[in-house]
C-alpha positions as CSV (number, residue, x, y, z in Angstrom):
1,X,-4.8,32.3,5.0
2,X,-3.3,30.2,8.8
3,X,-1.3,27.4,7.4
4,X,-3.2,25.4,9.1
5,X,-5.7,26.5,6.7
6,X,-3.2,25.5,4.6
7,X,-2.5,22.1,4.9
8,X,-6.3,20.8,5.5
9,X,-7.2,22.1,2.5
10,X,-4.3,20.2,0.9
11,X,-5.6,17.1,2.9
12,X,-9.0,18.0,0.8
13,X,-7.6,18.3,-2.0
14,X,-5.8,15.0,-1.8
15,X,-8.6,13.4,-0.7
16,X,-11.0,14.8,-3.7
17,X,-8.2,12.6,-5.8
18,X,-8.6,9.7,-4.0
19,X,-12.2,9.8,-4.9
20,X,-12.0,11.1,-8.6
21,X,-8.7,8.2,-9.1
22,X,-8.4,6.1,-6.0
23,X,-5.2,5.5,-5.4
24,X,-3.1,4.8,-2.8
25,X,-0.2,7.6,-3.1
26,X,-3.3,10.3,-2.2
27,X,-4.3,9.5,1.0
28,X,0.0,9.1,2.5
29,X,-0.1,12.7,0.7
30,X,-3.2,13.1,2.4
31,X,-2.2,11.9,6.1
32,X,1.3,13.8,5.7
33,X,-0.9,17.1,5.1
34,X,-2.8,16.1,8.7
35,X,0.4,15.4,10.4
36,X,1.3,18.8,9.1
37,X,-1.7,20.7,10.1
38,X,-0.8,19.2,13.5
39,X,2.5,20.3,13.7
40,X,1.4,23.9,13.4
41,X,0.4,23.7,16.6
42,X,3.4,23.3,18.1
43,X,5.7,24.8,15.3
44,X,6.1,28.0,13.3
45,X,8.9,27.2,10.4
46,X,7.7,26.5,7.3
47,X,10.9,24.1,6.7
48,X,10.2,21.9,9.3
49,X,6.5,21.3,8.3
50,X,7.2,21.3,4.8
51,X,10.0,18.1,6.0
52,X,7.2,16.7,8.1
53,X,4.7,16.7,5.4
54,X,7.3,14.5,3.5
55,X,8.5,12.1,6.1
56,X,5.0,11.6,7.3
57,X,3.8,11.2,3.3
58,X,6.6,8.8,2.7
59,X,6.1,6.7,5.8
60,X,2.5,6.6,5.1
61,X,3.3,4.0,2.0
62,X,5.1,1.3,3.4
63,X,2.5,1.1,5.8
64,X,-1.1,1.7,3.3
65,X,0.1,-0.8,0.4
66,X,-0.3,-4.0,2.1
67,X,-4.1,-2.5,3.3
68,X,-4.4,-1.2,-0.8
69,X,-3.5,-4.7,-1.9
70,X,-5.6,-6.1,0.2
71,X,-8.5,-3.8,-0.5
72,X,-8.0,-4.4,-4.2
73,X,-7.7,-8.4,-3.2
74,X,-11.7,-8.1,-1.1
75,X,-12.8,-5.8,-4.1
76,X,-11.5,-8.3,-7.1
77,X,-13.1,-11.4,-5.9
78,X,-16.4,-10.0,-6.2
79,X,-16.7,-10.2,-9.0
């Protein structure tokens, strides 16, 4: 299996985890996996892909946290 397919499959697994157990953290990992999949076009280095996955996943947390809080508040307001 090609590296891009592995990263895409991993992103799909993280999206399925979000569906099974809603958590903004899994979305961050899915975004990181998709960015790592795009990185396979540029580099064949697995180390670079893994580092990019980790950095992008961690960087997505502070970005997505306010969005997740806003979504949670609007969802709970309707109850």
